[in-house]
N, CA, C and O atoms as a GROMACS GRO file, in nm:
protein
  648
    1MET      N    1   3.328  16.994   8.708
    1MET     CA    2   3.243  16.892   8.674
    1MET      C    3   3.362  16.815   8.552
    1MET      O    4   3.425  16.901   8.490
    2GLU      N    5   3.384  16.717   8.526
    2GLU     CA    6   3.427  16.655   8.440
    2GLU      C    7   3.378  16.645   8.323
    2GLU      O    8   3.258  16.627   8.337
    3LYS      N    9   3.400  16.646   8.241
    3LYS     CA   10   3.386  16.665   8.088
    3LYS      C   11   3.333  16.519   8.072
    3LYS      O   12   3.381  16.422   8.129
    4PHE      N   13   3.209  16.518   7.972
    4PHE     CA   14   3.151  16.371   7.960
    4PHE      C   15   3.244  16.347   7.861
    4PHE      O   16   3.303  16.432   7.794
    5ASN      N   17   3.255  16.203   7.854
    5ASN     CA   18   3.358  16.077   7.785
    5ASN      C   19   3.305  15.981   7.761
    5ASN      O   20   3.281  15.900   7.850
    6PRO      N   21   3.252  15.952   7.569
    6PRO     CA   22   3.152  15.861   7.533
    6PRO      C   23   3.280  15.734   7.572
    6PRO      O   24   3.232  15.625   7.602
    7LYS      N   25   3.365  15.740   7.572
    7LYS     CA   26   3.493  15.632   7.540
    7LYS      C   27   3.522  15.533   7.676
    7LYS      O   28   3.565  15.418   7.676
    8ARG      N   29   3.485  15.616   7.788
    8ARG     CA   30   3.500  15.590   7.936
    8ARG      C   31   3.395  15.486   7.948
    8ARG      O   32   3.427  15.389   8.017
    9ILE      N   33   3.280  15.484   7.897
    9ILE     CA   34   3.160  15.471   7.933
    9ILE      C   35   3.185  15.300   7.848
    9ILE      O   36   3.200  15.203   7.923
   10PHE      N   37   3.188  15.279   7.694
   10PHE     CA   38   3.204  15.200   7.611
   10PHE      C   39   3.336  15.141   7.581
   10PHE      O   40   3.348  15.073   7.479
   11LYS      N   41   3.432  15.159   7.658
   11LYS     CA   42   3.533  15.119   7.649
   11LYS      C   43   3.615  15.134   7.470
   11LYS      O   44   3.698  15.055   7.426
   12THR      N   45   3.565  15.246   7.403
   12THR     CA   46   3.610  15.212   7.271
   12THR      C   47   3.735  15.277   7.220
   12THR      O   48   3.741  15.355   7.125
   13ASP      N   49   3.838  15.233   7.298
   13ASP     CA   50   3.981  15.290   7.285
   13ASP      C   51   4.011  15.284   7.178
   13ASP      O   52   4.060  15.383   7.124
   14LYS      N   53   3.987  15.125   7.088
   14LYS     CA   54   3.969  15.142   6.964
   14LYS      C   55   4.005  15.240   6.848
   14LYS      O   56   3.887  15.258   6.820
   15LYS      N   57   4.068  15.317   6.760
   15LYS     CA   58   4.088  15.426   6.684
   15LYS      C   59   4.040  15.377   6.563
   15LYS      O   60   4.054  15.259   6.530
   16SER      N   61   3.965  15.489   6.473
   16SER     CA   62   3.891  15.443   6.315
   16SER      C   63   4.035  15.412   6.230
   16SER      O   64   4.142  15.411   6.290
   17LYS      N   65   4.027  15.393   6.127
   17LYS     CA   66   4.105  15.448   5.983
   17LYS      C   67   4.147  15.544   6.014
   17LYS      O   68   4.265  15.561   6.047
   18VAL      N   69   4.022  15.665   6.010
   18VAL     CA   70   4.059  15.765   5.983
   18VAL      C   71   4.157  15.807   6.062
   18VAL      O   72   4.274  15.813   6.022
   19GLU      N   73   4.108  15.851   6.217
   19GLU     CA   74   4.210  15.851   6.318
   19GLU      C   75   4.376  15.847   6.349
   19GLU      O   76   4.448  15.922   6.415
   20LYS      N   77   4.414  15.686   6.247
   20LYS     CA   78   4.546  15.651   6.219
   20LYS      C   79   4.571  15.719   6.132
   20LYS      O   80   4.689  15.754   6.140
   21LEU      N   81   4.514  15.765   6.037
   21LEU     CA   82   4.571  15.799   5.882
   21LEU      C   83   4.621  15.986   5.977
   21LEU      O   84   4.726  16.049   5.986
   22THR      N   85   4.501  16.007   6.021
   22THR     CA   86   4.494  16.185   6.046
   22THR      C   87   4.656  16.169   6.148
   22THR      O   88   4.752  16.246   6.137
   23GLU      N   89   4.653  16.099   6.204
   23GLU     CA   90   4.760  16.069   6.353
   23GLU      C   91   4.911  16.057   6.259
   23GLU      O   92   5.016  16.110   6.297
   24LYS      N   93   4.898  15.978   6.131
   24LYS     CA   94   5.011  15.986   6.107
   24LYS      C   95   5.065  16.085   5.982
   24LYS      O   96   5.175  16.086   5.927
   25MET      N   97   4.948  16.167   5.961
   25MET     CA   98   4.941  16.338   5.895
   25MET      C   99   5.007  16.417   5.966
   25MET      O  100   5.090  16.488   5.908
   26GLY      N  101   4.994  16.428   6.089
   26GLY     CA  102   4.946  16.535   6.172
   26GLY      C  103   4.845  16.608   6.154
   26GLY      O  104   4.904  16.716   6.154
   27VAL      N  105   4.712  16.641   6.135
   27VAL     CA  106   4.625  16.693   6.129
   27VAL      C  107   4.519  16.620   6.149
   27VAL      O  108   4.506  16.498   6.139
   28GLU      N  109   4.412  16.734   6.189
   28GLU     CA  110   4.276  16.647   6.259
   28GLU      C  111   4.178  16.594   6.123
   28GLU      O  112   4.198  16.638   6.010
   29PRO      N  113   4.075  16.499   6.154
   29PRO     CA  114   4.014  16.442   6.055
   29PRO      C  115   3.918  16.531   5.940
   29PRO      O  116   3.897  16.495   5.824
   30PHE      N  117   3.878  16.633   5.994
   30PHE     CA  118   3.790  16.743   5.917
   30PHE      C  119   3.908  16.824   5.821
   30PHE      O  120   3.866  16.897   5.731
   31ALA      N  121   4.032  16.812   5.839
   31ALA     CA  122   4.146  16.918   5.774
   31ALA      C  123   4.132  16.803   5.655
   31ALA      O  124   4.111  16.847   5.542
   32LEU      N  125   4.139  16.691   5.667
   32LEU     CA  126   4.116  16.589   5.542
   32LEU      C  127   3.998  16.599   5.416
   32LEU      O  128   3.880  16.589   5.447
   33PRO      N  129   4.036  16.617   5.281
   33PRO     CA  130   3.960  16.613   5.226
   33PRO      C  131   3.859  16.515   5.208
   33PRO      O  132   3.897  16.398   5.217
   34THR      N  133   3.764  16.530   5.188
   34THR     CA  134   3.630  16.410   5.222
   34THR      C  135   3.628  16.317   5.159
   34THR      O  136   3.534  16.252   5.205
   35PHE      N  137   3.686  16.245   5.056
   35PHE     CA  138   3.741  16.099   5.026
   35PHE      C  139   3.822  16.026   5.136
   35PHE      O  140   3.815  15.913   5.185
   36LEU      N  141   3.915  16.151   5.159
   36LEU     CA  142   4.008  16.058   5.262
   36LEU      C  143   3.970  16.052   5.426
   36LEU      O  144   4.039  16.027   5.525
   37GLN      N  145   3.813  16.091   5.407
   37GLN     CA  146   3.789  16.089   5.530
   37GLN      C  147   3.636  15.943   5.566
   37GLN      O  148   3.558  15.913   5.656
   38ASN      N  149   3.679  15.889   5.402
   38ASN     CA  150   3.626  15.722   5.405
   38ASN      C  151   3.733  15.614   5.503
   38ASN      O  152   3.856  15.604   5.509
   39GLU      N  153   3.638  15.552   5.564
   39GLU     CA  154   3.714  15.438   5.647
   39GLU      C  155   3.778  15.394   5.533
   39GLU      O  156   3.890  15.446   5.529
   40ASN      N  157   3.756  15.316   5.430
   40ASN     CA  158   3.784  15.219   5.325
   40ASN      C  159   3.916  15.275   5.250
   40ASN      O  160   4.023  15.220   5.226
   41ASN      N  161   3.875  15.384   5.226
   41ASN     CA  162   4.060  15.456   5.145
   41ASN      C  163   4.114  15.476   5.288
   41ASN      O  164   4.230  15.434   5.296
   42ALA      N  165   4.066  15.527   5.404
   42ALA     CA  166   4.232  15.515   5.514
   42ALA      C  167   4.254  15.419   5.519
   42ALA      O  168   4.374  15.395   5.528
   43ALA      N  169   4.148  15.290   5.517
   43ALA     CA  170   4.254  15.162   5.533
   43ALA      C  171   4.351  15.127   5.421
   43ALA      O  172   4.456  15.062   5.418
   44LEU      N  173   4.296  15.179   5.350
   44LEU     CA  174   4.387  15.104   5.214
   44LEU      C  175   4.515  15.203   5.166
   44LEU      O  176   4.611  15.184   5.092
   45ILE      N  177   4.468  15.317   5.244
   45ILE     CA  178   4.634  15.423   5.236
   45ILE      C  179   4.745  15.350   5.374
   45ILE      O  180   4.866  15.332   5.369
   46LEU      N  181   4.668  15.325   5.468
   46LEU     CA  182   4.731  15.304   5.584
   46LEU      C  183   4.796  15.134   5.528
   46LEU      O  184   4.900  15.095   5.581
   47GLN      N  185   4.744  15.066   5.447
   47GLN     CA  186   4.806  14.926   5.389
   47GLN      C  187   4.916  14.955   5.345
   47GLN      O  188   5.020  14.913   5.394
   48ALA      N  189   4.908  15.031   5.245
   48ALA     CA  190   4.984  15.060   5.124
   48ALA      C  191   5.142  15.168   5.189
   48ALA      O  192   5.254  15.171   5.138
   49ILE      N  193   5.095  15.235   5.301
   49ILE     CA  194   5.190  15.328   5.331
   49ILE      C  195   5.341  15.192   5.448
   49ILE      O  196   5.457  15.218   5.481
   50LYS      N  197   5.275  15.088   5.468
   50LYS     CA  198   5.356  14.978   5.531
   50LYS      C  199   5.452  14.942   5.380
   50LYS      O  200   5.569  14.909   5.404
   51GLN      N  201   5.430  14.943   5.295
   51GLN     CA  202   5.482  14.884   5.186
   51GLN      C  203   5.574  15.022   5.115
   51GLN      O  204   5.640  14.987   5.018
   52MET      N  205   5.580  15.098   5.133
   52MET     CA  206   5.602  15.238   5.092
   52MET      C  207   5.783  15.251   5.163
   52MET      O  208   5.806  15.200   5.273
   53ASN      N  209   5.860  15.301   5.110
   53ASN     CA  210   5.996  15.294   5.138
   53ASN      C  211   6.006  15.466   5.173
   53ASN      O  212   5.925  15.526   5.102
   54VAL      N  213   6.074  15.547   5.253
   54VAL     CA  214   6.068  15.661   5.273
   54VAL      C  215   6.116  15.754   5.162
   54VAL      O  216   6.226  15.735   5.110
   55ASP      N  217   6.051  15.835   5.131
   55ASP     CA  218   6.068  15.905   4.981
   55ASP      C  219   5.965  15.846   4.863
   55ASP      O  220   5.942  15.893   4.752
   56ASP      N  221   5.920  15.749   4.916
   56ASP     CA  222   5.792  15.711   4.791
   56ASP      C  223   5.691  15.793   4.784
   56ASP      O  224   5.674  15.885   4.864
   57THR      N  225   5.609  15.767   4.680
   57THR     CA  226   5.497  15.838   4.639
   57THR      C  227   5.392  15.741   4.610
   57THR      O  228   5.424  15.625   4.586
   58ALA      N  229   5.246  15.785   4.610
   58ALA     CA  230   5.138  15.744   4.570
   58ALA      C  231   5.037  15.876   4.532
   58ALA      O  232   5.036  15.996   4.558
   59ILE      N  233   4.955  15.785   4.458
   59ILE     CA  234   4.859  15.902   4.387
   59ILE      C  235   4.730  15.823   4.459
   59ILE      O  236   4.748  15.702   4.473
   60PHE      N  237   4.613  15.871   4.502
   60PHE     CA  238   4.513  15.824   4.563
   60PHE      C  239   4.389  15.877   4.428
   60PHE      O  240   4.391  15.998   4.405
   61ILE      N  241   4.321  15.819   4.372
   61ILE     CA  242   4.222  15.900   4.285
   61ILE      C  243   4.104  15.857   4.278
   61ILE      O  244   4.068  15.740   4.271
   62GLN      N  245   4.048  15.938   4.280
   62GLN     CA  246   3.864  15.923   4.304
   62GLN      C  247   3.815  15.969   4.166
   62GLN      O  248   3.795  16.079   4.115
   63TRP      N  249   3.805  15.834   4.124
   63TRP     CA  250   3.760  15.827   3.946
   63TRP      C  251   3.613  15.927   3.964
   63TRP      O  252   3.564  15.969   4.069
   64ASN      N  253   3.581  15.941   3.864
   64ASN     CA  254   3.451  15.991   3.827
   64ASN      C  255   3.358  15.946   3.700
   64ASN      O  256   3.336  16.032   3.615
   65HIS      N  257   3.310  15.832   3.685
   65HIS     CA  258   3.269  15.743   3.601
   65HIS      C  259   3.198  15.781   3.492
   65HIS      O  260   3.174  15.710   3.394
   66GLN      N  261   3.153  15.924   3.515
   66GLN     CA  262   3.036  16.044   3.425
   66GLN      C  263   3.172  16.082   3.336
   66GLN      O  264   3.145  16.099   3.217
   67GLY      N  265   3.263  16.092   3.358
   67GLY     CA  266   3.390  16.133   3.239
   67GLY      C  267   3.398  16.042   3.148
   67GLY      O  268   3.434  16.091   3.042
   68PHE      N  269   3.372  15.882   3.141
   68PHE     CA  270   3.381  15.815   3.036
   68PHE      C  271   3.291  15.772   2.969
   68PHE      O  272   3.301  15.709   2.864
   69ASN      N  273   3.148  15.818   3.052
   69ASN     CA  274   3.029  15.798   2.977
   69ASN      C  275   2.946  15.919   2.942
   69ASN      O  276   2.832  15.934   2.986
   70ASP      N  277   3.027  16.032   2.838
   70ASP     CA  278   2.944  16.137   2.774
   70ASP      C  279   2.927  16.143   2.643
   70ASP      O  280   2.937  16.242   2.570
   71THR      N  281   2.898  16.024   2.613
   71THR     CA  282   2.829  15.988   2.525
   71THR      C  283   2.743  15.854   2.480
   71THR      O  284   2.684  15.799   2.573
   72THR      N  285   2.734  15.818   2.402
   72THR     CA  286   2.607  15.698   2.380
   72THR      C  287   2.709  15.569   2.398
   72THR      O  288   2.659  15.462   2.432
   73MET      N  289   2.882  15.579   2.372
   73MET     CA  290   2.951  15.489   2.400
   73MET      C  291   3.000  15.446   2.505
   73MET      O  292   3.119  15.474   2.518
   74PRO      N  293   2.939  15.368   2.616
   74PRO     CA  294   2.950  15.303   2.741
   74PRO      C  295   3.126  15.330   2.731
   74PRO      O  296   3.200  15.316   2.634
   75ASN      N  297   3.160  15.375   2.880
   75ASN     CA  298   3.317  15.389   2.943
   75ASN      C  299   3.416  15.412   2.867
   75ASN      O  300   3.535  15.393   2.894
   76CYS      N  301   3.338  15.485   2.698
   76CYS     CA  302   3.475  15.585   2.629
   76CYS      C  303   3.421  15.753   2.656
   76CYS      O  304   3.316  15.816   2.655
   77ARG      N  305   3.554  15.775   2.678
   77ARG     CA  306   3.566  15.899   2.685
   77ARG      C  307   3.552  15.983   2.516
   77ARG      O  308   3.609  15.950   2.412
   78ASN      N  309   3.459  16.093   2.540
   78ASN     CA  310   3.425  16.131   2.390
   78ASN      C  311   3.391  16.028   2.304
   78ASN      O  312   3.428  16.052   2.189
   79GLY      N  313   3.333  15.922   2.318
   79GLY     CA  314   3.294  15.848   2.232
   79GLY      C  315   3.414  15.799   2.150
   79GLY      O  316   3.400  15.791   2.028
   80VAL      N  317   3.511  15.771   2.198
   80VAL     CA  318   3.644  15.734   2.136
   80VAL      C  319   3.697  15.591   2.175
   80VAL      O  320   3.746  15.574   2.287
   81TYR      N  321   3.687  15.472   2.070
   81TYR     CA  322   3.722  15.352   2.156
   81TYR      C  323   3.871  15.379   2.182
   81TYR      O  324   3.950  15.438   2.108
   82GLY      N  325   3.899  15.316   2.327
   82GLY     CA  326   4.017  15.330   2.393
   82GLY      C  327   4.085  15.452   2.490
   82GLY      O  328   4.194  15.473   2.542
   83GLN      N  329   3.967  15.511   2.484
   83GLN     CA  330   3.988  15.637   2.590
   83GLN      C  331   3.923  15.590   2.708
   83GLN      O  332   3.821  15.645   2.751
   84THR      N  333   3.985  15.476   2.771
   84THR     CA  334   3.884  15.412   2.861
   84THR      C  335   3.963  15.410   3.010
   84THR      O  336   4.085  15.431   3.009
   85LEU      N  337   3.904  15.388   3.124
   85LEU     CA  338   3.970  15.367   3.257
   85LEU      C  339   4.070  15.289   3.247
   85LEU      O  340   4.172  15.320   3.308
   86ASP      N  341   4.066  15.169   3.168
   86ASP     CA  342   4.135  15.107   3.170
   86ASP      C  343   4.288  15.121   3.126
   86ASP      O  344   4.392  15.073   3.169
   87ALA      N  345   4.252  15.214   3.012
   87ALA     CA  346   4.391  15.288   2.935
   87ALA      C  347   4.440  15.383   3.044
   87ALA      O  348   4.562  15.366   3.041
   88ILE      N  349   4.418  15.462   3.128
   88ILE     CA  350   4.478  15.509   3.175
   88ILE      C  351   4.518  15.458   3.317
   88ILE      O  352   4.606  15.516   3.380
   89VAL      N  353   4.468  15.378   3.355
   89VAL     CA  354   4.532  15.273   3.447
   89VAL      C  355   4.663  15.174   3.410
   89VAL      O  356   4.740  15.120   3.490
   90ALA      N  357   4.660  15.166   3.246
   90ALA     CA  358   4.754  15.099   3.234
   90ALA      C  359   4.909  15.222   3.168
   90ALA      O  360   5.030  15.199   3.164
   91TYR      N  361   4.852  15.316   3.138
   91TYR     CA  362   4.940  15.406   3.112
   91TYR      C  363   5.073  15.468   3.268
   91TYR      O  364   5.193  15.490   3.280
   92ILE      N  365   4.943  15.472   3.361
   92ILE     CA  366   5.004  15.500   3.526
   92ILE      C  367   5.108  15.368   3.559
   92ILE      O  368   5.213  15.369   3.624
   93VAL      N  369   5.047  15.265   3.497
   93VAL     CA  370   5.134  15.143   3.584
   93VAL      C  371   5.252  15.125   3.490
   93VAL      O  372   5.355  15.088   3.546
   94GLY      N  373   5.261  15.147   3.327
   94GLY     CA  374   5.337  15.146   3.236
   94GLY      C  375   5.440  15.257   3.297
   94GLY      O  376   5.562  15.241   3.282
   95CYS      N  377   5.394  15.353   3.356
   95CYS     CA  378   5.516  15.477   3.426
   95CYS      C  379   5.529  15.423   3.538
   95CYS      O  380   5.550  15.510   3.623
   96GLY      N  381   5.527  15.315   3.582
   96GLY     CA  382   5.607  15.265   3.699
   96GLY      C  383   5.495  15.244   3.828
   96GLY      O  384   5.504  15.154   3.911
   97GLY      N  385   5.404  15.330   3.826
   97GLY     CA  386   5.298  15.304   3.921
   97GLY      C  387   5.252  15.128   3.954
   97GLY      O  388   5.217  15.044   3.872
   98VAL      N  389   5.263  15.120   4.047
   98VAL     CA  390   5.176  14.996   4.121
   98VAL      C  391   5.040  15.014   4.145
   98VAL      O  392   5.005  15.086   4.239
   99ASN      N  393   4.958  14.957   4.069
   99ASN     CA  394   4.845  14.924   4.108
   99ASN      C  395   4.802  14.874   4.264
   99ASN      O  396   4.748  14.764   4.270
  100PHE      N  397   4.819  14.934   4.366
  100PHE     CA  398   4.760  14.865   4.484
  100PHE      C  399   4.658  14.770   4.452
  100PHE      O  400   4.586  14.804   4.358
  101TYR      N  401   4.633  14.656   4.509
  101TYR     CA  402   4.558  14.584   4.525
  101TYR      C  403   4.464  14.554   4.376
  101TYR      O  404   4.352  14.505   4.371
  102ASP      N  405   4.534  14.591   4.282
  102ASP     CA  406   4.411  14.610   4.147
  102ASP      C  407   4.327  14.685   4.178
  102ASP      O  408   4.230  14.678   4.103
  103MET      N  409   4.313  14.776   4.280
  103MET     CA  410   4.159  14.876   4.266
  103MET      C  411   4.180  14.978   4.216
  103MET      O  412   4.141  15.070   4.288
  104ASN      N  413   4.227  15.014   4.118
  104ASN     CA  414   4.237  15.122   4.027
  104ASN      C  415   4.227  15.253   4.071
  104ASN      O  416   4.186  15.353   4.011
  105THR      N  417   4.298  15.233   4.251
  105THR     CA  418   4.262  15.383   4.333
  105THR      C  419   4.367  15.416   4.373
  105THR      O  420   4.375  15.539   4.376
  106LEU      N  421   4.471  15.355   4.412
  106LEU     CA  422   4.580  15.403   4.476
  106LEU      C  423   4.713  15.349   4.405
  106LEU      O  424   4.720  15.228   4.385
  107PHE      N  425   4.808  15.424   4.369
  107PHE     CA  426   4.952  15.344   4.283
  107PHE      C  427   5.046  15.424   4.370
  107PHE      O  428   5.050  15.539   4.413
  108LEU      N  429   5.148  15.277   4.380
  108LEU     CA  430   5.265  15.318   4.427
  108LEU      C  431   5.360  15.388   4.329
  108LEU      O  432   5.332  15.385   4.209
  109PHE      N  433   5.450  15.438   4.364
  109PHE     CA  434   5.560  15.481   4.273
  109PHE      C  435   5.716  15.526   4.387
  109PHE      O  436   5.723  15.610   4.475
  110LYS      N  437   5.818  15.432   4.337
  110LYS     CA  438   5.937  15.441   4.380
  110LYS      C  439   6.004  15.576   4.334
  110LYS      O  440   6.049  15.605   4.223
  111GLY      N  441   5.996  15.655   4.456
  111GLY     CA  442   6.099  15.792   4.449
  111GLY      C  443   6.003  15.854   4.361
  111GLY      O  444   5.902  15.801   4.313
  112ASN      N  445   6.047  15.982   4.343
  112ASN     CA  446   5.983  16.099   4.240
  112ASN      C  447   6.020  16.113   4.120
  112ASN      O  448   5.956  16.200   4.060
  113PHE      N  449   6.099  16.063   4.060
  113PHE     CA  450   6.140  16.071   3.878
  113PHE      C  451   5.989  15.998   3.794
  113PHE      O  452   5.934  16.056   3.701
  114ALA      N  453   5.937  15.853   3.856
  114ALA     CA  454   5.802  15.836   3.814
  114ALA      C  455   5.722  15.903   3.823
  114ALA      O  456   5.703  15.974   3.725
  115ILE      N  457   5.663  15.914   3.898
  115ILE     CA  458   5.543  16.002   3.902
  115ILE      C  459   5.583  16.142   3.876
  115ILE      O  460   5.476  16.199   3.855
  116ALA      N  461   5.660  16.212   3.867
  116ALA     CA  462   5.678  16.306   3.759
  116ALA      C  463   5.673  16.283   3.628
  116ALA      O  464   5.622  16.365   3.552
  117SER      N  465   5.721  16.177   3.589
  117SER     CA  466   5.745  16.156   3.457
  117SER      C  467   5.560  16.102   3.401
  117SER      O  468   5.504  16.131   3.295
  118CYS      N  469   5.508  16.020   3.518
  118CYS     CA  470   5.341  15.997   3.476
  118CYS      C  471   5.250  16.124   3.482
  118CYS      O  472   5.137  16.120   3.432
  119GLN      N  473   5.305  16.251   3.552
  119GLN     CA  474   5.205  16.390   3.567
  119GLN      C  475   5.173  16.449   3.461
  119GLN      O  476   5.061  16.491   3.435
  120TYR      N  477   5.295  16.458   3.375
  120TYR     CA  478   5.300  16.499   3.250
  120TYR      C  479   5.340  16.455   3.143
  120TYR      O  480   5.426  16.502   3.068
  121GLY      N  481   5.251  16.323   3.128
  121GLY     CA  482   5.310  16.234   2.986
  121GLY      C  483   5.147  16.203   2.983
  121GLY      O  484   5.096  16.188   2.872
  122LEU      N  485   5.051  16.191   3.118
  122LEU     CA  486   4.932  16.177   3.049
  122LEU      C  487   4.836  16.222   2.888
  122LEU      O  488   4.811  16.338   2.854
  123PRO      N  489   4.810  16.134   2.835
  123PRO     CA  490   4.717  16.169   2.707
  123PRO      C  491   4.637  16.288   2.716
  123PRO      O  492   4.576  16.317   2.819
  124LYS      N  493   4.634  16.366   2.602
  124LYS     CA  494   4.543  16.437   2.625
  124LYS      C  495   4.398  16.457   2.659
  124LYS      O  496   4.356  16.559   2.714
  125TRP      N  497   4.321  16.346   2.621
  125TRP     CA  498   4.217  16.319   2.650
  125TRP      C  499   4.195  16.331   2.783
  125TRP      O  500   4.091  16.392   2.810
  126THR      N  501   4.267  16.288   2.885
  126THR     CA  502   4.255  16.289   3.019
  126THR      C  503   4.192  16.385   3.074
  126THR      O  504   4.139  16.394   3.185
  127HIS      N  505   4.202  16.469   2.974
  127HIS     CA  506   4.273  16.622   3.066
  127HIS      C  507   4.117  16.725   3.069
  127HIS      O  508   4.054  16.715   2.964
  128HIS      N  509   4.061  16.804   3.161
  128HIS     CA  510   3.948  16.874   3.160
  128HIS      C  511   3.918  16.952   3.016
  128HIS      O  512   4.003  17.010   2.948
  129GLN      N  513   3.786  16.941   2.986
  129GLN     CA  514   3.731  16.931   2.874
  129GLN      C  515   3.620  17.025   2.883
  129GLN      O  516   3.522  16.953   2.906
  130THR      N  517   3.581  17.145   2.879
  130THR     CA  518   3.486  17.271   2.884
  130THR      C  519   3.341  17.120   2.864
  130THR      O  520   3.351  17.030   2.781
  131GLY      N  521   3.238  17.137   2.953
  131GLY     CA  522   3.114  17.086   2.923
  131GLY      C  523   3.092  16.935   2.897
  131GLY      O  524   2.998  16.886   2.834
  132ILE      N  525   3.214  16.858   2.970
  132ILE     CA  526   3.251  16.714   2.946
  132ILE      C  527   3.271  16.699   3.112
  132ILE      O  528   3.356  16.775   3.160
  133PRO      N  529   3.200  16.607   3.206
  133PRO     CA  530   3.274  16.556   3.288
  133PRO      C  531   3.411  16.531   3.346
  133PRO      O  532   3.451  16.425   3.297
  134ASP      N  533   3.493  16.576   3.421
  134ASP     CA  534   3.615  16.529   3.436
  134ASP      C  535   3.643  16.407   3.472
  134ASP      O  536   3.569  16.358   3.557
  135VAL      N  537   3.760  16.322   3.419
  135VAL     CA  538   3.766  16.169   3.449
  135VAL      C  539   3.810  16.133   3.601
  135VAL      O  540   3.830  16.017   3.636
  136CYS      N  541   3.823  16.243   3.687
  136CYS     CA  542   3.838  16.225   3.804
  136CYS      C  543   3.749  16.334   3.878
  136CYS      O  544   3.720  16.441   3.824
  137HIS      N  545   3.702  16.294   4.021
  137HIS     CA  546   3.664  16.377   4.140
  137HIS      C  547   3.769  16.458   4.185
  137HIS      O  548   3.756  16.579   4.169
  138SER      N  549   3.928  16.388   4.269
  138SER     CA  550   3.965  16.407   4.312
  138SER      C  551   4.064  16.344   4.293
  138SER      O  552   4.037  16.230   4.254
  139ILE      N  553   4.257  16.382   4.309
  139ILE     CA  554   4.305  16.294   4.323
  139ILE      C  555   4.460  16.373   4.396
  139ILE      O  556   4.525  16.458   4.335
  140CYS      N  557   4.484  16.337   4.492
  140CYS     CA  558   4.644  16.328   4.556
  140CYS      C  559   4.743  16.272   4.582
  140CYS      O  560   4.739  16.151   4.562
  141ARG      N  561   4.824  16.307   4.616
  141ARG     CA  562   4.994  16.303   4.616
  141ARG      C  563   5.018  16.288   4.766
  141ARG      O  564   5.016  16.376   4.852
  142ILE      N  565   5.050  16.109   4.784
  142ILE     CA  566   5.074  16.091   4.936
  142ILE      C  567   5.217  16.058   4.949
  142ILE      O  568   5.278  15.960   4.907
  143ASN      N  569   5.254  16.154   5.011
  143ASN     CA  570   5.454  16.092   5.045
  143ASN      C  571   5.496  16.035   5.175
  143ASN      O  572   5.443  16.077   5.278
  144LYS      N  573   5.569  15.959   5.179
  144LYS     CA  574   5.604  15.882   5.301
  144LYS      C  575   5.740  15.961   5.347
  144LYS      O  576   5.849  15.943   5.293
  145LEU      N  577   5.721  16.029   5.429
  145LEU     CA  578   5.818  16.076   5.506
  145LEU      C  579   5.908  16.058   5.594
  145LEU      O  580   6.012  16.119   5.619
  146SER      N  581   5.838  15.930   5.657
  146SER     CA  582   5.950  15.876   5.751
  146SER      C  583   5.990  15.710   5.741
  146SER      O  584   5.950  15.633   5.654
  147THR      N  585   6.062  15.685   5.831
  147THR     CA  586   6.082  15.522   5.859
  147THR      C  587   5.930  15.518   5.948
  147THR      O  588   5.837  15.452   5.902
  148THR      N  589   5.917  15.577   6.050
  148THR     CA  590   5.784  15.569   6.139
  148THR      C  591   5.638  15.555   6.048
  148THR      O  592   5.534  15.531   6.109
  149GLY      N  593   5.638  15.569   5.928
  149GLY     CA  594   5.500  15.608   5.871
  149GLY      C  595   5.445  15.712   5.827
  149GLY      O  596   5.355  15.720   5.744
  150ARG      N  597   5.532  15.845   5.919
  150ARG     CA  598   5.468  15.997   5.917
  150ARG      C  599   5.484  15.985   5.733
  150ARG      O  600   5.570  15.939   5.658
  151ILE      N  601   5.330  16.066   5.713
  151ILE     CA  602   5.300  16.104   5.566
  151ILE      C  603   5.249  16.226   5.548
  151ILE      O  604   5.214  16.302   5.638
  152ASP      N  605   5.245  16.246   5.440
  152ASP     CA  606   5.221  16.397   5.413
  152ASP      C  607   5.059  16.430   5.260
  152ASP      O  608   5.078  16.363   5.159
  153TYR      N  609   5.000  16.470   5.259
  153TYR     CA  610   4.967  16.436   5.139
  153TYR      C  611   4.976  16.594   5.076
  153TYR      O  612   5.022  16.698   5.124
  154GLU      N  613   4.915  16.565   4.954
  154GLU     CA  614   4.867  16.740   4.884
  154GLU      C  615   4.772  16.722   4.769
  154GLU      O  616   4.758  16.606   4.734
  155PRO      N  617   4.720  16.791   4.720
  155PRO     CA  618   4.630  16.802   4.595
  155PRO      C  619   4.731  16.775   4.446
  155PRO      O  620   4.818  16.856   4.412
  156PHE      N  621   4.706  16.670   4.382
  156PHE     CA  622   4.742  16.618   4.293
  156PHE      C  623   4.658  16.692   4.112
  156PHE      O  624   4.669  16.642   4.000
  157ASP      N  625   4.599  16.790   4.144
  157ASP     CA  626   4.489  16.781   4.021
  157ASP      C  627   4.529  16.815   3.872
  157ASP      O  628   4.459  16.791   3.773
  158TYR      N  629   4.677  16.888   3.873
  158TYR     CA  630   4.711  16.936   3.758
  158TYR      C  631   4.703  16.829   3.651
  158TYR      O  632   4.639  16.866   3.553
  159PRO      N  633   4.762  16.678   3.641
  159PRO     CA  634   4.716  16.586   3.573
  159PRO      C  635   4.640  16.598   3.474
  159PRO      O  636   4.671  16.586   3.356
  160PHE      N  637   4.521  16.626   3.527
  160PHE     CA  638   4.401  16.610   3.512
  160PHE      C  639   4.287  16.744   3.434
  160PHE      O  640   4.184  16.739   3.366
  161VAL      N  641   4.393  16.877   3.500
  161VAL     CA  642   4.310  16.992   3.468
  161VAL      C  643   4.429  17.083   3.330
  161VAL      O  644   4.423  17.196   3.282
  162VAL      N  645   4.502  16.993   3.314
  162VAL     CA  646   4.565  17.128   3.185
  162VAL      C  647   4.497  17.126   3.059
  162VAL      O  648   4.529  17.206   2.971
   0.00000   0.00000   0.00000
């Protein structure tokens, strides 16, 4: 007996963005971090890799807005003026990161030097602080490995947890 295949009944040969992303990564969808299993995030990354050259990198950040609202001063980490999400984005852009679609979520870098410089120079106030929510839930590095769009990802939590 043939196994039931709902695609045959509904003729849904179109793949989801997450399925397309996992094909480019060579993994199964359930192997991805939860935030990369989101259709909108997958679509954004798929669009970005079309603009990346081989050996370019990107970082995808899932911000934690509670990390900027830990005191009575809204949107300022530690209640200090200037310790904001906009300040971190400006820093990343100043290090050569391109703020993809100005969404403050995906940043593209040409080569490895710029992203390494960015990683090790983040202001200390962005780092993990005991008892205070972190500024991001998760961050991952995306590496373009080939001209066919083959990509790889890796956790990139170091910059915000030192």
